[in-house]
N, C-alpha and C positions, 0 to 999 in steps of 0.2 A: 504494500500500500504506500502511496506517495502522499503524505500529508501536506506537501507544499502546493499542490494544485488546488486552486480556489475556484468556486463557482464564479462565473463572470459577473462583473458589476453591470448594472443597467447602463445603456449607452443612449445618449440623446442625439437627435438629428434635427437641425433647424430648417424649416421650410418658410417661405415668405412670411406668412402671418402667424405661424404657430410652430411649436416644437413637439416632436413625437419621441417617445422613449421606448427602447427595446429592453425588456426585462425578463421575458419568458419566450422560449422557442415557439410556443403556441401562437405567438403574435405574427410569426412568419407564415404567410399564406401565398398561394399561387393566384395571380390575377392576369388574365390573358396570356397564360403560359409562362409567366415570369415571376420571380420572387417579388413579394411586396410585404409591407409592414402594416399590420393592423393595430391601431392604437385608439385610445380614448382622449379626445381633446375637447375641453369645455362641455363634458357630458355627452358628446357625440362620438360615434365610432367613425373613424376615418381610415381609408386604405391609401397608403402612399406607395406608388409603384416605383420600380427601379428604372423605368424608362427615362433616359437622359440623365440619370443620377448615378454614375458609376461609384461615387463615394458612398452612397447608400447600399449599393450591392456589396461593396467591400466591407462595410460595417456588418451587414447580415452574415457574410461569409466568415469574417473574423469571429463574430459572436458565436456562431454555430460550431466553429472549430474549438474555441475555448470551452463551450458548453459540453461538447462531446468528450473532450479530454477530461473534463471534470467528471462526467458521467462514468467514464470507463476507468477511472483511477483505481477502483477496487477490483478490477477484472484483469489480472495479469495475463498477458498473452492474447488478449482479445483482438487487437488490430492485426497481428500476424495470422491468427487463426481465421479471421474474417477475409483477409487477402487470399489465404489458401482455399477457403470455402468458395470464394468467387472464382478462383482459377479452376477448380475442379468443376464447378457449375458451368463455366464457359467451355471447358473441355467436353463436357457431356452435350452441350448445345451444338458445338462444332460437329461432334460425332453424329448426333441425330440429324442435323441438317444435311451432312454429306450422305448419310444413309438414305434419307428421303430423296435426295437428288439422284442417287443410284437407282432407286426403285422407280423414279419417274423417267429413267433413261437419260439423265443429264450428267453422268459422271461415273467414275469407278467406285468400287466399294471402299468405304473409308478405312483409314488406318485405325487400329484399336485405340482405346483410351490410353493416354500417356501415363504409364505407371509411376513415373517420378512425381508427377503432380498429385496423383492419388496417395502415394506414400508420404509425401510432405504433409498433406492435410491430415492423414491418419496419425502421423508422428506428433503434430501440434495438438490434435484433438486429445491424444493420450497424455501429452505433457502438461496441458493447461485445462484441468477439469472444470474450473470456474468459468473459463471462457467458453468451453464446450456447452455447458448448461445455459449460459447466457445467450449463446447463439441459437440454441434450441428454443429458448423463451422468445427471442426476437422473431424467430420464424412462426411461432404460435400467434404473434400479433398480426399476422397476415391472413389468418384463418377466416372463414366465412361465419363461424359460430361465435356469437358474442361472448359465451362463457370461456371458450378457448382463448379468445383475444384477451379477456380480462385476466386469465391465469398467466398468460405470457407477460402482460404488463406488471402483474404483481411479482412474478419471479424476477423480472429484470430489476424492478425497484429494490427488491430484497437484496439482490447481489450487488447493485450499485452502492447500497448503504452498508456493505460489509457483512451481509447475512450469510447464513449457513447454506452450503451447497445441497445438503440432503433435504433441507426444508424447501428450497427452490425446486428440486426434483419432485418432491411430493406435491407441491402446488401444480406442477405441470401434469403429473400423472393422474391427479384427482380433478382435473378441469371439468369433467362432465358431471360431477356430483353436486 
């Protein structure tokens, strides 16, 4: 655990007639396909787009980077495991796409899955059990069942705050109860 990583401080951004403050990642929304900042100004909700405001886009990117580093501070090995997970996922997508092209008569049969990529993921998955459970919890948050999503968020929050791995696994395995 790294006690030196702090939750990011709120950041203000001045626009002609008002100032908006970014203090929670939930304020970052998508507007017309681009990141935007949702804030309360004078009792009214305003959405400030990043169109023509590269400095606001940088503020949002920097805030999210700091926020994620703060979130993952108690999850040793999460970033390398996530990178390996994405690599193996991309390798499977490559294989599936080439196989489909072969069946459609547009290419040769694909080379098999790169075992080095799979081995690296497996090694990191075994080496960092907290990160492994955190990644599983993160994947639960993409489910279509609201109970499974809630279990994923609860397990992530538990691990982010230094909670027990066994308790997080139990939250995930009992999601349907």
